[in-house]
C-alpha positions in Angstrom: 85.7 20.5 72.8 84.8 18.0 75.5 84.5 18.0 79.3 88.1 17.0 80.2 89.4 19.8 77.9 87.0 22.4 79.3 87.9 21.3 82.8 91.6 21.8 81.9 90.8 25.3 80.6 89.1 26.1 83.9 92.1 24.9 85.8 94.3 27.1 83.8 92.1 30.1 84.6 92.1 29.2 88.4 95.9 29.0 88.3 96.2 32.3 86.4 94.0 33.9 89.1 96.2 32.4 91.9 93.2 30.7 93.5 94.1 27.8 95.7 90.5 26.6 96.1 87.2 27.7 94.8 83.5 27.5 95.3 82.5 26.3 91.9 79.0 26.7 90.4 77.8 25.6 86.9 74.5 25.5 85.2 73.5 23.0 82.5 76.6 22.3 80.3 78.5 24.5 82.7 77.4 22.1 85.5 78.9 19.2 83.6 82.1 21.2 83.3 82.0 21.8 87.0 81.4 18.1 87.8 84.3 17.2 85.5 86.6 19.8 87.1 85.7 18.5 90.6 86.4 15.0 89.6 89.7 15.8 87.9 91.0 18.4 90.3 89.3 17.8 93.7 92.0 19.6 95.6 91.0 22.9 93.8 87.3 22.7 94.8 86.1 23.6 98.3 82.3 23.3 97.5 80.5 22.4 94.4 77.1 23.7 93.1 75.5 22.0 90.0 72.4 23.5 88.6 69.7 21.4 86.8 71.9 18.8 85.2 73.1 15.3 86.1 76.3 13.5 85.3 74.5 11.3 82.7 74.4 11.2 78.9 71.5 13.2 77.4 69.7 12.7 74.1 70.6 15.0 71.2 67.8 17.6 71.5 69.6 20.9 70.6 70.7 20.2 67.0 67.8 22.1 65.4 68.5 25.2 67.5 72.2 25.1 66.7 71.5 24.6 63.0 69.1 27.5 63.1 71.8 29.8 64.6 74.4 28.5 62.1 72.1 29.2 59.2 71.6 32.9 59.9 73.5 35.1 57.5 74.9 37.6 60.0 76.7 39.5 57.3 73.4 40.5 55.8 71.8 41.6 59.1 71.5 45.3 59.6 70.1 45.1 63.1 69.0 42.7 65.8 65.4 42.7 64.4 66.7 41.2 61.1 68.3 38.3 63.0 65.2 37.9 65.2 63.1 37.6 62.0 65.4 35.1 60.5 65.2 32.9 63.6 61.4 33.3 64.1 60.6 30.4 61.7 62.9 27.7 63.1 62.6 29.0 66.7 59.0 30.2 67.2 59.3 30.6 71.0 60.1 34.3 71.6 61.7 33.7 75.0 64.1 31.0 73.7 65.0 33.1 70.7 65.7 36.2 72.8 67.8 34.1 75.1 69.9 32.6 72.3 70.3 36.1 70.8 72.1 37.1 74.0 75.0 35.2 72.4 75.3 37.9 69.7 77.7 40.8 69.7 78.3 43.6 67.2 81.5 45.4 66.3 82.6 47.6 63.3 82.5 44.5 61.1 79.0 43.5 61.9 77.4 40.8 64.0 79.1 37.7 65.3 78.3 34.9 67.8 80.1 35.2 71.1 80.0 31.4 71.5 82.2 29.0 69.5 79.2 27.9 67.5 81.2 25.9 64.9 83.1 24.0 67.7 79.8 23.2 69.5 78.3 21.8 66.3 81.4 19.8 65.5 81.7 18.4 69.0 78.0 18.1 69.9 78.1 14.3 70.4 80.9 14.7 73.0 78.9 17.3 74.8 75.8 15.1 75.4 77.9 12.3 76.9 78.0 11.5 80.6 80.6 13.0 82.9 83.0 10.4 84.1 84.1 10.9 87.8 86.7 8.2 88.4 87.1 8.9 92.1 84.1 10.1 94.1 84.3 13.8 95.0 84.1 13.6 98.8 83.6 17.3 99.6 80.2 19.2 100.0 78.1 19.4 96.8 74.7 20.9 96.2 72.6 19.8 93.1 69.8 22.3 92.4 66.9 20.7 90.6 64.2 22.7 88.7 60.7 21.4 89.3 59.5 22.4 85.8 62.4 20.8 84.0 63.1 17.3 83.0 66.9 17.6 83.0 67.2 15.9 86.4 65.0 12.9 87.1 64.2 11.2 90.5 66.3 8.2 89.6 69.4 10.4 88.9 69.9 10.8 92.7 71.6 7.4 92.8 74.0 8.4 90.0 74.7 11.8 91.6 75.4 10.4 95.0 77.7 7.7 93.6 80.0 10.3 92.2 79.3 13.0 94.8 78.5 11.1 98.1 78.0 14.3 100.1 75.5 15.8 97.6 72.5 17.6 98.8 69.7 17.7 96.2 67.6 20.8 96.5 64.3 21.3 94.5 63.1 24.7 93.4 59.7 23.5 92.4 58.3 26.4 90.4 61.4 27.0 88.3 62.2 25.8 84.8 65.7 24.9 83.5 66.8 28.6 83.7 66.5 28.4 87.5 68.5 31.5 88.3 66.1 33.6 86.1 62.8 31.9 87.0 63.4 31.9 90.7 66.2 34.3 91.3 65.6 35.0 95.0 65.1 31.3 96.0 68.1 30.3 93.8 70.3 33.0 95.6 69.1 31.8 99.0 69.8 28.2 98.2 73.3 28.8 96.9 74.4 31.2 99.6 72.9 29.1 102.3 74.9 26.1 101.1 78.1 28.0 100.6 78.0 29.7 104.0 76.9 26.6 106.0 79.6 24.9 108.1 80.9 21.6 106.7 79.5 18.5 108.4 
């Protein structure tokens, strides 16, 4: 599980859907996949939107969250409250815990994670690495930055524009990392305004 592999998976999906070119939007790790895809398959991307992430390496800050999810005994859980209780110690923030629990599903055999949690844990070091764009992506790109998040710093503009020379960097000042939730209307207006604007 790394960015070139996920970009190849995305290309397979685009081909299966018979899409010649796409508007591609990705948030956080999805933004890194979108950047990788645009770098590997530029002919498939018409416009690119990257939300609150830069093409740089990041420090390993999610291991405790991933370990907490992995430690939950889903077989013993009778309901969502049991899982919430099990996670409340290692993840005291209710909003973060509830967001993470959206990755749970339930069937006749019980609860399971929708995400490939084991693969994420095993490949975590690859997922925090920088995205390598060997040839600059010369088409329109919009990087949406959250004002209450530290995922994109002022100095990242140089790195962004080196790989994406047409990049516009838009700030949504009052949003945290989950921009599309914190500022849904402004996020929608920013994205649709960029996608519908004529190319310069």
